[in-house]
C-alpha positions as CSV (number, residue, x, y, z in Angstrom):
1,M,-1.5,-10.6,-15.1
2,K,0.8,-7.0,-14.0
3,E,-0.5,-4.1,-13.4
4,L,1.2,-1.3,-15.9
5,E,3.2,0.7,-13.1
6,D,5.2,-2.9,-12.4
7,Y,6.5,-2.4,-15.8
8,N,9.8,-0.8,-16.3
9,W,8.6,1.2,-19.4
10,F,5.7,2.6,-17.9
11,P,6.1,6.2,-18.2
12,K,7.2,8.2,-14.5
13,L,4.4,10.9,-15.4
14,L,1.6,8.3,-15.4
15,R,2.9,6.2,-12.7
16,N,3.0,9.2,-9.9
17,F,-0.1,10.5,-11.1
18,Q,-2.0,6.7,-10.8
19,T,-0.1,6.9,-6.7
20,E,-1.1,10.0,-5.8
21,F,-4.5,9.6,-7.0
22,I,-4.8,6.0,-4.9
23,G,-3.2,8.2,-2.1
24,F,-5.8,11.2,-2.2
25,V,-8.6,8.4,-1.9
26,V,-7.5,6.6,0.6
27,S,-6.4,9.0,2.9
28,K,-9.5,11.5,2.5
29,F,-11.9,9.2,3.1
30,N,-10.3,7.3,5.7
31,V,-9.7,3.9,4.7
32,Y,-7.4,2.9,6.9
33,S,-9.2,4.4,10.1
34,G,-9.7,0.4,11.0
35,F,-6.0,-0.3,11.5
36,V,-5.1,2.5,12.5
37,E,-7.1,1.4,16.0
38,H,-5.9,-1.7,15.8
39,L,-2.5,-0.6,15.7
40,N,-3.0,2.2,18.7
41,K,-4.4,-1.2,20.6
42,R,-1.2,-2.9,21.0
43,S,2.0,-2.3,23.1
44,L,4.6,-1.7,20.6
45,P,7.8,-0.7,21.7
46,Q,9.1,3.0,19.8
47,Q,10.2,2.0,17.0
48,T,11.2,3.1,12.8
49,M,8.1,2.4,10.3
50,T,9.4,1.2,7.5
51,D,7.2,1.3,4.7
52,L,7.3,-0.7,1.2
53,C,6.0,-0.1,-2.2
54,S,5.0,3.4,-1.0
55,G,4.1,5.1,-3.9
56,S,3.3,9.1,-3.2
57,G,4.1,8.3,0.5
58,E,-0.1,7.6,1.3
59,P,-1.1,6.1,3.4
60,A,1.9,5.5,5.1
61,I,2.5,9.0,6.2
62,S,-1.4,9.6,7.8
63,I,-1.1,6.4,9.7
64,F,2.2,7.1,11.2
65,K,1.1,10.8,12.0
66,K,-2.1,8.9,13.6
67,S,-0.4,6.1,15.3
68,N,2.0,6.1,18.6
69,G,4.0,3.4,18.1
70,F,6.9,4.9,16.0
71,K,9.5,7.2,16.3
72,K,10.5,7.8,12.6
73,L,9.0,7.0,9.1
74,V,11.3,5.4,5.9
75,L,9.4,5.0,2.8
76,T,10.4,3.2,0.3
77,D,10.0,2.1,-3.4
78,K,11.0,0.2,-6.3
79,Y,9.8,3.2,-8.4
80,P,10.5,6.5,-5.6
81,N,8.5,9.4,-6.0
82,I,10.1,11.4,-3.9
83,L,8.2,14.5,-2.1
84,N,8.9,17.2,0.1
85,A,8.0,16.3,4.2
86,V,7.7,19.1,6.3
87,D,7.8,16.6,9.4
88,E,11.5,16.0,10.2
89,R,10.5,12.5,11.7
90,I,9.2,11.4,7.7
91,L,12.2,10.4,5.1
92,Y,11.3,9.2,1.7
93,D,14.6,6.4,0.4
94,A,15.8,8.2,-2.6
95,E,17.3,4.6,-4.1
96,P,15.1,2.5,-5.3
97,M,14.2,-0.4,-3.4
98,D,13.0,-3.8,-4.8
99,V,11.4,-6.2,-2.1
100,M,12.5,-8.9,-3.1
101,K,16.3,-8.3,-3.1
102,M,16.2,-5.5,0.1
103,E,18.1,-6.9,3.3
104,F,15.1,-7.1,6.2
105,K,17.0,-5.1,9.5
106,P,15.8,-6.3,13.0
107,D,14.2,-3.8,15.6
108,T,11.8,-2.6,12.6
109,C,8.3,-2.3,11.8
110,Y,7.6,-2.7,8.4
111,T,4.2,-2.4,6.9
112,M,2.8,-2.6,3.1
113,F,-0.8,-0.9,2.2
114,N,-2.8,-2.4,-1.0
115,A,0.5,-3.8,-2.8
116,F,1.0,-7.3,-1.0
117,H,-1.4,-8.3,-4.2
118,H,1.3,-7.2,-6.8
119,F,3.7,-10.5,-5.5
120,T,2.9,-14.0,-6.8
121,D,2.5,-16.4,-3.7
122,E,5.8,-18.0,-4.0
123,D,7.4,-14.1,-3.6
124,K,4.6,-13.3,-0.9
125,L,6.1,-16.5,0.9
126,K,10.0,-15.6,0.4
127,I,8.8,-12.1,1.7
128,I,7.6,-13.5,5.3
129,Q,10.1,-15.8,5.6
130,K,12.6,-13.0,5.0
131,I,10.8,-10.7,7.6
132,Q,10.6,-13.5,10.3
133,E,14.7,-14.4,10.1
134,S,15.4,-10.8,10.6
135,G,13.8,-10.4,13.6
136,S,11.4,-7.8,12.6
137,V,7.6,-7.2,12.5
138,A,5.2,-6.2,9.8
139,F,2.2,-5.4,9.3
140,F,0.5,-5.7,5.5
141,A,-3.1,-3.9,5.0
142,E,-5.0,-5.3,1.9
143,I,-8.2,-3.2,1.0
144,L,-9.1,-5.7,-2.0
145,E,-10.8,-8.9,-2.2
146,P,-11.9,-10.8,-5.6
147,R,-15.1,-10.3,-5.2
148,L,-18.0,-8.7,-8.2
149,D,-18.7,-6.0,-5.4
150,C,-15.4,-4.7,-4.5
151,M,-14.9,-4.9,-8.7
152,L,-17.3,-2.8,-8.5
153,K,-16.3,-0.1,-6.3
154,V,-13.4,-0.1,-7.8
155,F,-14.5,0.3,-11.3
156,L,-16.5,3.8,-10.3
157,T,-13.8,5.1,-8.0
158,T,-11.3,5.1,-10.6
159,T,-13.6,6.2,-13.4
160,L,-16.3,8.4,-11.8
161,G,-13.7,8.9,-8.5
162,T,-11.1,10.3,-10.9
163,L,-13.2,12.8,-12.4
164,M,-14.5,14.5,-9.9
165,F,-11.3,14.4,-7.8
166,T,-8.2,14.9,-10.0
167,S,-8.2,18.4,-9.7
168,F,-8.0,17.9,-5.8
169,V,-4.8,15.8,-6.4
170,K,-1.7,17.3,-4.9
171,P,0.5,18.2,-5.8
172,F,-1.2,19.8,-8.5
173,S,0.0,19.4,-12.0
174,F,-1.7,20.9,-15.7
175,K,0.1,17.9,-17.1
176,R,-2.3,15.7,-14.6
177,L,-5.7,17.5,-15.8
178,L,-4.5,17.5,-19.2
179,F,-4.1,13.9,-19.3
180,T,-7.5,13.6,-17.2
181,Y,-10.0,15.6,-19.0
182,I,-8.6,16.3,-22.1
183,V,-6.5,12.9,-23.1
184,P,-7.8,10.9,-20.7
185,V,-5.4,8.3,-20.8
186,N,-4.6,8.5,-17.2
187,I,-8.1,7.3,-16.4
188,F,-7.7,3.9,-18.6
189,T,-4.6,3.5,-16.5
190,I,-5.6,3.7,-12.9
191,T,-8.9,1.9,-14.2
192,F,-6.3,-0.6,-15.9
193,D,-4.6,-1.6,-13.0
194,G,-7.4,-1.1,-10.4
195,L,-9.4,-3.8,-11.9
196,V,-5.9,-6.2,-12.6
197,S,-5.6,-5.1,-8.5
198,V,-8.7,-7.0,-8.0
199,L,-8.0,-10.0,-9.6
200,T,-5.0,-10.7,-8.4
201,S,-6.2,-9.9,-4.6
202,R,-7.0,-12.8,-2.3
203,S,-9.8,-13.4,0.2
204,V,-8.9,-14.1,3.7
205,K,-9.3,-18.2,3.5
206,Q,-7.1,-17.8,0.7
207,Y,-4.1,-15.7,2.9
208,Q,-5.0,-18.0,5.6
209,K,-4.4,-21.4,3.8
210,L,-1.1,-19.8,2.4
211,F,0.4,-19.0,4.9
212,E,-0.8,-22.5,7.2
213,G,2.3,-23.6,9.5
214,Y,3.6,-20.2,9.8
215,N,2.9,-19.8,13.9
216,S,3.9,-16.2,13.5
217,V,1.3,-15.1,10.7
218,K,-1.9,-14.3,11.5
219,V,-4.5,-12.9,9.3
220,L,-7.2,-10.9,10.2
221,R,-10.5,-8.8,8.7
222,L,-10.9,-5.3,10.6
223,N,-13.6,-3.5,9.5
224,N,-14.6,0.1,9.5
225,G,-17.9,1.6,7.8
226,L,-16.2,1.8,4.3
227,T,-14.3,-0.9,4.0
228,S,-13.2,-4.4,5.1
229,I,-9.2,-4.7,6.2
230,I,-7.5,-7.5,5.3
231,L,-4.5,-7.6,7.7
232,I,-1.7,-9.9,7.7
233,Q,0.4,-9.3,11.2
234,I,3.8,-10.9,10.9
235,Q,5.9,-12.0,14.1
236,P,9.3,-13.2,14.5
237,Q,10.1,-16.7,14.2
238,K,10.3,-18.5,18.2
């Protein structure tokens, strides 16, 4: 199964509405606070944080500003949603960046937030191998698991949540209001992709089994009050 936003034919307008809504929700409710705490406990050299599958730029921007291990943030995506970042340390690469085709650089920390489930298990292993061979490190955080309670949480967020919060999402857009409250196609697409995300997600045990034999890959569970995060840490091959 694939999410609508993964198809080339999916309208850019609706894709941006979707990624902007998700970015708003996860930042508004500090969904990744557990990851920030984990990150700040580690001794990391000052390096570039390159975010993969960035979408609207959130939550990478919020995490970058709250963490103390990075000197620069580069946002990338196959379908870039270019933003005007006030902070000169933040850059959104305007070139479409396909994770499966890109070259990974050494001395870089790669991140991915709630997008790893978009890839097949075979592609996940290829990404891990490329990062390890480059001598870089990576943190991939997933907030979804294939559980009924997670499915219910996503359904409520993408239906009632979309109705409640859309008018607060930035940048403000009358078209966003039109396609949410008058012609509710935005609610349908966000809900559909949200439910498919849960169905294509993996549990901690499934990730651990997938990465058996990869000694430099650790799968952790980070808990905060609101949600549980599955964190995949990737280190260079020794």
